[in-house]
PLY file of the C-alpha trace (Angstrom):
ply
format ascii 1.0
element vertex 612
property float x
property float y
property float z
element edge 611
property int vertex1
property int vertex2
end_header
15.72 26.36 55.29
12.72 28.23 53.94
10.67 26.44 51.32
10.91 29.49 49.05
14.36 28.24 47.94
13.42 25.95 45.05
16.72 24.32 44.18
14.86 21.67 42.23
14.21 24.30 39.57
17.86 23.68 38.55
18.22 27.26 37.33
21.31 29.13 38.61
19.70 32.56 38.87
16.51 31.21 40.45
18.55 29.44 43.12
20.56 32.60 43.79
17.44 34.74 44.05
15.92 32.23 46.44
18.99 32.34 48.67
18.98 36.14 48.73
15.29 36.27 49.63
15.82 33.71 52.38
18.71 35.61 53.99
16.92 38.96 53.67
13.95 37.50 55.53
16.18 36.85 58.54
16.77 39.71 61.03
20.47 38.88 61.23
21.01 39.61 57.52
18.30 42.11 56.53
20.80 44.98 56.45
23.40 43.18 54.33
24.23 44.23 50.78
24.17 40.97 48.87
25.36 42.71 45.69
28.71 43.58 47.29
31.69 41.70 45.91
32.40 39.60 48.97
28.88 38.35 49.68
28.13 38.04 45.97
31.06 35.67 45.48
30.08 33.62 48.52
26.54 33.36 47.16
27.88 32.25 43.77
29.79 29.41 45.43
26.71 28.31 47.39
24.51 28.50 44.29
27.02 26.68 42.13
27.21 23.86 44.67
23.42 23.61 44.88
23.08 23.81 41.11
25.62 21.03 40.42
24.22 18.79 43.16
20.72 19.28 41.83
21.76 18.47 38.28
23.75 15.45 39.41
20.81 14.10 41.40
18.49 14.72 38.47
20.78 12.99 35.98
21.37 10.05 38.30
17.65 9.59 38.87
16.97 9.73 35.13
19.57 7.04 34.43
17.94 4.74 36.98
14.92 4.08 34.75
14.60 2.75 31.20
12.05 5.38 30.16
14.22 8.36 31.15
17.81 7.12 30.76
19.89 9.05 28.22
23.19 7.17 28.28
23.38 4.17 25.97
25.10 2.10 28.64
22.19 2.74 31.03
19.53 1.85 28.45
21.38 -1.35 27.48
21.79 -2.32 31.14
18.08 -1.82 31.89
17.13 -3.81 28.79
19.34 -6.70 29.92
17.55 -6.83 33.27
14.38 -7.45 31.25
16.08 -10.30 29.39
16.27 -8.32 26.15
19.25 -8.83 23.85
20.26 -5.51 22.31
21.08 -5.90 18.63
24.65 -5.22 17.52
25.64 -3.88 14.14
24.30 -6.21 11.43
25.90 -7.24 8.17
24.37 -6.54 4.81
23.61 -9.63 2.76
22.73 -10.31 -0.87
21.27 -13.27 -2.76
23.18 -14.53 -5.79
23.18 -17.52 -8.15
26.58 -19.13 -8.82
27.45 -21.53 -11.61
30.39 -22.62 -13.72
30.96 -24.65 -16.86
33.53 -27.39 -17.43
32.13 -28.46 -20.81
34.78 -30.21 -22.81
36.99 -30.86 -19.78
38.00 -34.54 -19.75
37.49 -36.54 -16.56
35.71 -33.64 -14.90
34.49 -34.29 -11.30
30.90 -35.29 -10.60
30.66 -32.59 -7.93
32.31 -29.27 -7.14
32.53 -27.49 -3.79
32.36 -23.76 -3.10
33.94 -23.66 0.36
32.87 -21.61 3.32
34.54 -18.19 3.29
34.55 -17.77 -0.51
34.78 -14.03 -1.04
33.26 -11.59 -3.50
33.77 -7.87 -4.07
31.16 -5.23 -4.83
31.22 -1.43 -4.86
28.65 0.94 -3.36
29.09 4.67 -3.98
32.66 4.07 -5.10
33.66 2.07 -2.01
34.56 -1.62 -2.30
33.08 -4.12 0.15
33.89 -7.78 0.69
31.09 -10.36 0.85
31.55 -14.02 1.72
29.74 -17.33 2.09
29.18 -18.65 5.61
28.88 -22.34 4.69
29.87 -24.84 2.02
27.89 -25.15 -1.22
27.98 -27.93 -3.78
27.21 -28.27 -7.47
26.70 -31.46 -9.50
27.53 -32.05 -13.14
24.30 -31.91 -15.14
25.78 -34.26 -17.71
27.10 -31.62 -20.07
29.63 -29.96 -17.78
27.33 -27.32 -16.27
27.49 -26.91 -12.49
24.85 -24.94 -10.55
25.69 -24.40 -6.88
22.78 -25.12 -4.55
21.89 -24.62 -0.90
21.19 -27.58 1.39
17.48 -27.42 0.54
18.16 -27.36 -3.23
17.69 -23.65 -3.89
19.88 -21.76 -6.38
19.64 -18.64 -4.18
22.86 -18.42 -2.15
23.23 -15.74 0.55
26.54 -13.89 0.84
27.36 -11.62 3.77
29.40 -8.42 3.91
32.19 -8.21 6.44
35.80 -8.91 7.28
36.32 -12.16 9.16
38.16 -11.58 12.43
39.37 -13.89 15.18
39.94 -13.15 18.86
41.74 -15.67 21.11
41.61 -15.89 24.93
43.14 -18.17 27.54
40.81 -19.20 30.34
41.90 -18.50 33.90
41.11 -20.27 37.15
37.64 -21.75 37.42
36.79 -19.86 40.60
37.56 -16.54 38.94
34.92 -14.55 37.10
35.94 -14.86 33.46
35.50 -11.71 31.37
36.38 -12.06 27.70
36.23 -8.66 26.04
36.04 -8.41 22.23
37.43 -4.92 21.55
35.44 -4.31 18.37
32.33 -2.14 18.08
31.68 -3.34 14.52
31.05 -6.99 15.38
27.85 -8.63 14.14
27.16 -10.88 17.11
24.82 -13.06 15.03
27.81 -14.24 12.98
29.99 -15.13 15.98
31.15 -18.72 16.45
33.00 -19.97 19.53
35.36 -22.93 19.85
36.98 -23.97 23.14
40.25 -25.93 22.80
41.73 -28.18 25.47
45.04 -26.27 25.56
46.75 -23.45 23.71
48.37 -25.95 21.33
45.57 -28.54 21.10
43.61 -29.25 17.93
40.65 -30.75 19.82
37.83 -28.33 20.47
34.18 -28.09 21.48
31.87 -25.76 19.59
29.64 -23.63 21.79
26.29 -22.39 20.49
24.45 -19.11 21.20
22.15 -19.28 24.17
19.17 -18.22 22.02
19.54 -21.38 19.90
19.71 -23.79 22.83
16.72 -26.12 23.23
17.44 -27.28 26.78
19.94 -25.88 29.25
21.59 -27.71 32.16
24.98 -27.76 33.87
26.60 -29.45 30.85
25.18 -27.22 28.10
27.85 -25.58 25.94
26.29 -22.17 25.35
27.56 -18.61 25.20
26.20 -15.10 25.16
27.67 -11.87 23.82
26.55 -8.64 25.45
27.36 -5.01 24.80
29.71 -3.59 27.43
29.38 -0.03 28.80
32.32 1.16 26.67
30.71 -0.04 23.44
32.81 -3.21 23.10
31.38 -6.69 23.62
31.76 -9.25 26.39
31.74 -12.99 25.78
30.11 -14.91 28.64
29.60 -18.59 29.44
27.48 -20.50 31.95
28.18 -20.72 35.66
29.22 -24.36 35.54
26.44 -25.31 37.95
23.00 -25.05 36.41
23.31 -22.54 33.62
25.70 -24.27 31.22
29.34 -25.20 31.53
32.27 -22.82 31.30
35.84 -23.27 30.02
38.34 -24.93 32.33
41.57 -23.28 33.40
44.07 -23.36 30.54
41.46 -23.79 27.81
41.89 -21.68 24.70
38.78 -19.78 23.61
38.62 -18.74 19.95
35.91 -16.36 18.73
35.40 -15.86 14.99
33.04 -13.20 13.69
32.35 -10.74 10.90
33.32 -7.11 11.35
30.61 -5.27 9.44
30.38 -1.93 7.64
26.67 -1.84 8.50
24.20 0.07 6.29
26.83 1.58 3.98
27.18 -1.80 2.22
23.47 -1.97 1.33
22.33 -1.82 -2.34
25.38 -3.68 -3.71
24.19 -5.49 -6.84
27.24 -6.38 -8.98
29.57 -9.02 -7.51
32.93 -10.31 -8.64
34.49 -13.50 -7.30
37.90 -13.00 -5.72
39.00 -16.57 -6.50
38.69 -19.26 -9.14
37.78 -22.91 -8.85
40.74 -25.25 -9.14
40.14 -28.52 -10.99
43.15 -30.76 -11.57
45.48 -27.76 -11.29
43.49 -25.63 -13.76
41.56 -22.52 -12.66
38.00 -21.94 -13.81
35.97 -18.81 -13.20
32.46 -18.71 -11.77
29.43 -16.95 -13.22
27.40 -14.77 -10.86
23.81 -13.61 -11.32
22.40 -11.27 -8.67
19.00 -12.37 -7.44
18.63 -9.66 -4.78
20.83 -6.66 -4.03
22.37 -6.41 -0.58
20.16 -5.25 2.28
19.62 -5.52 6.06
22.91 -3.87 7.01
22.32 -1.66 10.05
24.11 0.15 12.83
23.73 -0.82 16.48
20.16 -0.76 17.67
19.25 2.78 18.67
18.45 3.54 22.30
14.91 4.62 21.34
14.34 1.28 19.64
15.65 -0.53 22.74
13.47 1.63 24.96
10.39 0.68 22.91
11.06 -3.02 22.25
12.60 -4.22 25.53
9.35 -4.04 27.56
7.47 -5.77 24.73
10.04 -8.57 24.64
9.81 -8.93 28.42
6.03 -9.18 28.25
6.18 -11.82 25.50
8.43 -14.13 27.57
9.74 -15.86 24.45
6.31 -16.83 23.17
3.95 -15.44 20.55
0.45 -14.94 21.87
-0.54 -11.30 21.40
-0.05 -9.03 18.40
2.58 -7.07 20.34
4.53 -10.32 20.87
4.75 -10.80 17.11
5.53 -7.16 16.39
8.28 -6.92 18.99
9.92 -10.17 17.87
9.88 -9.16 14.21
11.26 -5.64 14.74
13.97 -6.95 17.09
15.28 -9.57 14.67
14.80 -8.23 11.13
16.48 -4.99 10.14
14.93 -5.26 6.65
11.55 -4.52 8.23
10.94 -0.87 9.09
7.48 -1.43 10.58
5.06 -4.28 11.19
1.42 -4.70 12.10
-0.24 -7.84 13.40
-3.90 -8.72 13.95
-5.89 -11.86 14.69
-8.08 -13.65 12.17
-11.30 -12.60 13.94
-10.33 -8.96 13.22
-9.61 -9.65 9.57
-11.87 -8.89 6.63
-13.12 -11.48 5.86
-12.96 -13.23 9.26
-10.45 -16.09 9.31
-10.42 -17.96 12.62
-7.25 -19.91 13.44
-4.91 -17.44 11.74
-2.76 -14.50 12.67
-2.15 -11.87 9.98
1.15 -10.04 9.61
1.84 -7.07 7.38
5.44 -5.96 6.90
6.68 -2.60 5.68
10.14 -3.09 4.17
12.88 -0.58 3.49
12.59 1.00 0.01
14.19 -1.09 -2.73
13.95 -4.42 -0.88
13.67 -7.18 -3.48
10.87 -9.73 -3.66
13.39 -12.50 -2.93
14.49 -10.85 0.33
10.89 -10.23 1.35
10.00 -13.86 0.84
13.10 -14.98 2.75
12.14 -12.78 5.70
8.56 -14.08 5.70
9.72 -17.70 5.57
12.22 -17.02 8.36
9.52 -15.51 10.57
7.32 -18.58 10.12
10.09 -21.17 10.53
12.11 -19.54 13.33
9.38 -17.90 15.36
5.80 -18.60 14.25
6.11 -22.39 14.27
8.37 -22.55 17.34
6.93 -19.88 19.63
3.37 -19.43 18.37
0.17 -20.95 19.72
-0.51 -24.45 18.40
-2.93 -24.59 15.43
-2.55 -20.86 14.72
-1.29 -20.24 11.17
0.80 -17.21 10.29
-0.36 -15.44 7.13
1.13 -12.41 5.42
-0.59 -9.60 3.61
1.18 -6.72 1.90
0.66 -3.14 3.11
-2.08 -1.20 1.35
-1.44 2.49 0.73
-4.32 4.88 1.30
-3.68 8.35 -0.05
-5.20 11.50 1.41
-5.99 14.53 -0.73
-5.72 17.63 1.45
-7.30 20.89 0.29
-6.59 23.82 2.61
-8.17 27.27 2.50
-7.03 30.00 4.87
-7.74 33.66 5.60
-4.58 35.73 5.18
-3.86 39.30 6.24
-0.84 40.62 4.26
-0.39 43.49 6.71
0.62 41.05 9.46
3.34 39.27 7.53
6.45 39.93 5.51
5.48 37.13 3.13
3.12 37.13 0.18
0.01 34.99 -0.04
1.67 32.78 -2.67
4.73 32.23 -0.49
2.51 31.29 2.45
0.57 28.86 0.26
3.83 27.14 -0.65
4.89 27.14 3.01
1.67 25.41 4.02
1.99 22.83 1.25
5.55 22.04 2.34
4.48 21.85 5.97
1.66 19.41 5.15
4.09 17.20 3.23
6.56 17.18 6.13
3.74 16.55 8.60
2.76 13.38 6.75
6.38 12.23 6.49
7.02 12.79 10.20
3.73 11.63 11.73
2.08 9.21 9.31
3.26 6.70 6.66
3.40 3.93 9.30
0.94 1.34 10.53
-1.73 2.55 12.98
-0.81 6.23 12.47
-4.09 8.15 12.79
-4.76 11.37 10.88
-6.58 14.04 12.89
-7.51 17.13 10.95
-7.75 19.43 13.96
-4.13 18.71 14.97
-2.86 19.64 11.52
-5.00 22.79 11.33
-3.74 23.92 14.74
-0.13 23.71 13.56
-0.95 25.47 10.28
-2.59 28.38 12.14
0.58 28.73 14.22
2.87 29.03 11.19
2.30 32.77 10.76
0.29 35.38 12.62
-1.08 36.49 9.24
-2.96 33.18 8.98
-6.19 34.22 10.69
-8.15 31.00 10.29
-8.15 27.91 8.14
-10.29 25.02 7.04
-9.49 21.77 5.30
-11.28 19.28 3.08
-10.10 15.67 3.16
-10.63 12.98 0.55
-9.34 9.42 0.76
-7.95 7.82 -2.36
-7.06 4.32 -3.43
-5.62 3.16 -6.71
-6.43 0.41 -9.18
-4.47 -0.79 -12.20
-6.82 -1.97 -14.95
-5.38 -3.60 -18.08
-6.40 -1.59 -21.17
-8.69 -3.55 -23.47
-9.63 -6.07 -20.78
-13.01 -6.37 -19.06
-12.32 -6.34 -15.29
-13.99 -6.14 -11.89
-12.51 -4.37 -8.85
-13.51 -4.51 -5.17
-11.96 -1.64 -3.23
-12.07 -1.38 0.57
-11.38 1.97 2.28
-10.37 2.24 5.96
-13.34 4.52 6.70
-17.04 4.70 6.07
-18.01 6.80 3.06
-20.30 9.82 2.98
-23.90 9.19 2.05
-24.97 10.40 -1.42
-26.60 13.78 -1.80
-27.99 15.84 -4.68
-25.22 18.46 -4.73
-21.79 16.92 -4.09
-20.16 13.95 -5.77
-18.88 11.38 -3.28
-16.86 9.17 -5.67
-14.70 10.44 -8.50
-11.86 8.83 -10.48
-8.95 10.27 -12.40
-9.34 10.57 -16.17
-8.86 7.75 -18.69
-9.86 7.07 -22.27
-13.05 5.11 -22.90
-14.33 4.35 -26.39
-12.04 7.05 -27.72
-13.31 9.69 -25.28
-11.69 11.19 -22.18
-13.82 9.92 -19.32
-14.02 9.31 -15.58
-16.01 7.29 -13.07
-18.27 9.05 -10.58
-21.42 8.36 -8.62
-24.82 9.50 -9.77
-26.01 12.43 -7.64
-28.24 11.32 -4.78
-27.36 7.68 -5.55
-24.72 5.07 -4.77
-24.74 3.92 -8.41
-21.55 4.55 -10.38
-21.45 5.53 -14.02
-18.90 6.68 -16.62
-19.16 10.26 -17.89
-17.14 12.46 -20.26
-15.46 15.71 -19.26
-18.75 17.60 -19.79
-20.69 15.25 -17.53
-22.49 13.43 -20.34
-23.19 9.80 -19.44
-21.26 7.22 -21.47
-22.17 4.11 -19.46
-25.10 4.22 -17.04
-23.96 1.52 -14.58
-20.40 0.45 -13.75
-21.04 -0.64 -10.16
-21.83 1.00 -6.84
-20.32 2.23 -3.58
-21.39 1.16 -0.10
-21.21 3.95 2.51
-21.64 1.69 5.56
-18.63 -0.60 4.98
-16.46 1.80 2.95
-16.30 -0.35 -0.18
-16.59 0.28 -3.90
-17.51 -2.38 -6.45
-16.56 -1.60 -10.04
-17.99 -4.21 -12.40
-17.15 -4.70 -16.08
-14.64 -1.87 -16.51
-12.84 -1.83 -19.88
-10.68 1.21 -20.58
-8.77 2.12 -23.74
-5.77 3.55 -21.88
-4.43 5.87 -19.21
-3.92 9.62 -19.47
-0.60 11.03 -18.32
2.49 9.28 -17.02
0.78 7.20 -14.31
-0.39 3.73 -15.27
-3.18 3.54 -12.69
-6.51 5.14 -11.82
-7.10 7.17 -8.67
-10.47 6.50 -7.03
-11.15 9.41 -4.65
-13.99 9.42 -2.13
-15.35 11.68 0.58
-15.21 9.93 3.98
-18.17 10.08 6.34
-15.96 11.77 8.96
-13.28 14.01 7.50
-11.95 14.91 10.94
-10.38 11.51 11.66
-8.98 8.88 9.32
-7.94 5.81 11.29
-6.13 3.12 9.26
-6.73 -0.46 10.41
-4.87 -3.70 9.78
-2.49 -3.31 6.81
-3.48 0.23 5.75
-0.84 2.98 5.67
-1.80 6.64 5.21
0.20 8.65 2.70
-0.18 12.04 1.06
-0.95 12.52 -2.63
1.14 15.61 -3.23
-0.26 16.22 -6.70
-3.80 16.50 -5.31
-2.88 18.59 -2.26
-3.33 22.36 -2.43
-3.41 25.42 -0.18
-5.34 28.55 -1.19
-5.24 31.94 0.52
-8.23 34.24 0.90
-7.15 37.82 1.49
-8.67 39.18 4.69
-7.50 42.71 5.44
-8.55 43.37 9.03
-9.52 46.82 10.28
-8.11 47.55 13.74
-8.85 50.58 15.87
-7.26 51.92 19.05
-9.65 52.27 21.93
-8.74 54.78 24.66
-10.29 54.31 28.04
0 1
1 2
2 3
3 4
4 5
5 6
6 7
7 8
8 9
9 10
10 11
11 12
12 13
13 14
14 15
15 16
16 17
17 18
18 19
19 20
20 21
21 22
22 23
23 24
24 25
25 26
26 27
27 28
28 29
29 30
30 31
31 32
32 33
33 34
34 35
35 36
36 37
37 38
38 39
39 40
40 41
41 42
42 43
43 44
44 45
45 46
46 47
47 48
48 49
49 50
50 51
51 52
52 53
53 54
54 55
55 56
56 57
57 58
58 59
59 60
60 61
61 62
62 63
63 64
64 65
65 66
66 67
67 68
68 69
69 70
70 71
71 72
72 73
73 74
74 75
75 76
76 77
77 78
78 79
79 80
80 81
81 82
82 83
83 84
84 85
85 86
86 87
87 88
88 89
89 90
90 91
91 92
92 93
93 94
94 95
95 96
96 97
97 98
98 99
99 100
100 101
101 102
102 103
103 104
104 105
105 106
106 107
107 108
108 109
109 110
110 111
111 112
112 113
113 114
114 115
115 116
116 117
117 118
118 119
119 120
120 121
121 122
122 123
123 124
124 125
125 126
126 127
127 128
128 129
129 130
130 131
131 132
132 133
133 134
134 135
135 136
136 137
137 138
138 139
139 140
140 141
141 142
142 143
143 144
144 145
145 146
146 147
147 148
148 149
149 150
150 151
151 152
152 153
153 154
154 155
155 156
156 157
157 158
158 159
159 160
160 161
161 162
162 163
163 164
164 165
165 166
166 167
167 168
168 169
169 170
170 171
171 172
172 173
173 174
174 175
175 176
176 177
177 178
178 179
179 180
180 181
181 182
182 183
183 184
184 185
185 186
186 187
187 188
188 189
189 190
190 191
191 192
192 193
193 194
194 195
195 196
196 197
197 198
198 199
199 200
200 201
201 202
202 203
203 204
204 205
205 206
206 207
207 208
208 209
209 210
210 211
211 212
212 213
213 214
214 215
215 216
216 217
217 218
218 219
219 220
220 221
221 222
222 223
223 224
224 225
225 226
226 227
227 228
228 229
229 230
230 231
231 232
232 233
233 234
234 235
235 236
236 237
237 238
238 239
239 240
240 241
241 242
242 243
243 244
244 245
245 246
246 247
247 248
248 249
249 250
250 251
251 252
252 253
253 254
254 255
255 256
256 257
257 258
258 259
259 260
260 261
261 262
262 263
263 264
264 265
265 266
266 267
267 268
268 269
269 270
270 271
271 272
272 273
273 274
274 275
275 276
276 277
277 278
278 279
279 280
280 281
281 282
282 283
283 284
284 285
285 286
286 287
287 288
288 289
289 290
290 291
291 292
292 293
293 294
294 295
295 296
296 297
297 298
298 299
299 300
300 301
301 302
302 303
303 304
304 305
305 306
306 307
307 308
308 309
309 310
310 311
311 312
312 313
313 314
314 315
315 316
316 317
317 318
318 319
319 320
320 321
321 322
322 323
323 324
324 325
325 326
326 327
327 328
328 329
329 330
330 331
331 332
332 333
333 334
334 335
335 336
336 337
337 338
338 339
339 340
340 341
341 342
342 343
343 344
344 345
345 346
346 347
347 348
348 349
349 350
350 351
351 352
352 353
353 354
354 355
355 356
356 357
357 358
358 359
359 360
360 361
361 362
362 363
363 364
364 365
365 366
366 367
367 368
368 369
369 370
370 371
371 372
372 373
373 374
374 375
375 376
376 377
377 378
378 379
379 380
380 381
381 382
382 383
383 384
384 385
385 386
386 387
387 388
388 389
389 390
390 391
391 392
392 393
393 394
394 395
395 396
396 397
397 398
398 399
399 400
400 401
401 402
402 403
403 404
404 405
405 406
406 407
407 408
408 409
409 410
410 411
411 412
412 413
413 414
414 415
415 416
416 417
417 418
418 419
419 420
420 421
421 422
422 423
423 424
424 425
425 426
426 427
427 428
428 429
429 430
430 431
431 432
432 433
433 434
434 435
435 436
436 437
437 438
438 439
439 440
440 441
441 442
442 443
443 444
444 445
445 446
446 447
447 448
448 449
449 450
450 451
451 452
452 453
453 454
454 455
455 456
456 457
457 458
458 459
459 460
460 461
461 462
462 463
463 464
464 465
465 466
466 467
467 468
468 469
469 470
470 471
471 472
472 473
473 474
474 475
475 476
476 477
477 478
478 479
479 480
480 481
481 482
482 483
483 484
484 485
485 486
486 487
487 488
488 489
489 490
490 491
491 492
492 493
493 494
494 495
495 496
496 497
497 498
498 499
499 500
500 501
501 502
502 503
503 504
504 505
505 506
506 507
507 508
508 509
509 510
510 511
511 512
512 513
513 514
514 515
515 516
516 517
517 518
518 519
519 520
520 521
521 522
522 523
523 524
524 525
525 526
526 527
527 528
528 529
529 530
530 531
531 532
532 533
533 534
534 535
535 536
536 537
537 538
538 539
539 540
540 541
541 542
542 543
543 544
544 545
545 546
546 547
547 548
548 549
549 550
550 551
551 552
552 553
553 554
554 555
555 556
556 557
557 558
558 559
559 560
560 561
561 562
562 563
563 564
564 565
565 566
566 567
567 568
568 569
569 570
570 571
571 572
572 573
573 574
574 575
575 576
576 577
577 578
578 579
579 580
580 581
581 582
582 583
583 584
584 585
585 586
586 587
587 588
588 589
589 590
590 591
591 592
592 593
593 594
594 595
595 596
596 597
597 598
598 599
599 600
600 601
601 602
602 603
603 604
604 605
605 606
606 607
607 608
608 609
609 610
610 611
């Protein structure tokens, strides 16, 4: 057939036009009326068949690759071929302290037990959720009848997990059959699953199997299991092959799976917990006292297909070891739903240089408590850094540092080309800039490029004829009023050199010796001084700024107090290159909305009609 028929265009009308042109080019059909009812219907059938076949082939080809697959089942399957375990729904957990008092109770026990499965209730947005302990906890009498329940390592912080405990029972078939044990529950948190294999349906003797990821060595006798997501969204329980990859249940064995069915993210932020039971001592019930150390967090839905698409290749490249920064990042994002973003760099890239260390900066979900953050950091070190990392390399954490941009936009505006006023367009641009930062920045390694933003602003309205933008970078310090302090501030960019016209460094206002004042650099100098609102010098030297390394040293600052509602000072600078701001290491770019403006300049164009 002629190559002019481009069925790969997948457009019905294009295919039909191509067929018509092909037939018309043939002498046998050049006199036919292809718009007549009969031939038109025949053409529609041919085109429909070509169209559907083309779409089917296109869809099938897309689903054959991880990068282009759209169906969740396809993405999960491709990830599994890379050895990546797709995360199920995860339970929300909270940290609480539990104690009780038996003061005055005669012959009270030396130790009390809070058994595994002890439940608590908490409400989030008017909905009640059940939390429970996943192991036993004990408390000893302090001598006066006070009992504080502790973890195995002696901490008062006890984790409780949201979810309804469910059990699924299977009977194993013949050994030579492929055993498929389907758990028909899309809400399972696979990390909470435990598996026991009993000798018979009525036996009380069982062997506990452990998750494959926790196995140290694996041979034909290893009792390990895996749980994978099935194409229909349920989960399949799998065992070894009985030869080299772990043992599997014998015929007639009873397999019991216990797990938590989770509500996912809707149970996050629970902070008030009530015990559903009382402690029984010699037939008398005693209540427990609960103090919340950290509200519930980490509850999440199944891992999204975009997350799987991004993390699976990284996990495959890491091969269960931590060598590169991507190895660390992929492992952290795959295993900790509390962490929304992470950045990792080696000690030789740190400032100051610290050989023999790897630095990790974690961006947590808003509202995550300090206790949860520390638990996550300790877990990363104990479960991954020490086990999978390079020997003698220490894992160190540093908190994210926010760098704020102040964006000042000026644009030429022709009212005749728009149905909106200049003021409305100014507000539109301000809103657009805010959304641009929310959508494209506010994460590690997100680079700001001024030209990209200006291009999108110019396209907002044909009445915007041209635009320009001034960028300042801003960091914040929190001095203590009445205290003499020194601050070293490091920006992610080099700073502009001093000149005799423009100020490079300027702070927000504060009170100093009873006067409203601010810090700024001396014109044509890197020296910083304190001036009043009229520019009169109050203190001739308060430090300096260093253009080459992007740092500011403020020495001996003692303020009376802050002005306004914010209890910090903004230190704004002009970067050497306003076109690109590239955050390194633990820097995250954000927008200071209060310092961001858009101003229209009216430009009424004169157009004339030329007749040729």
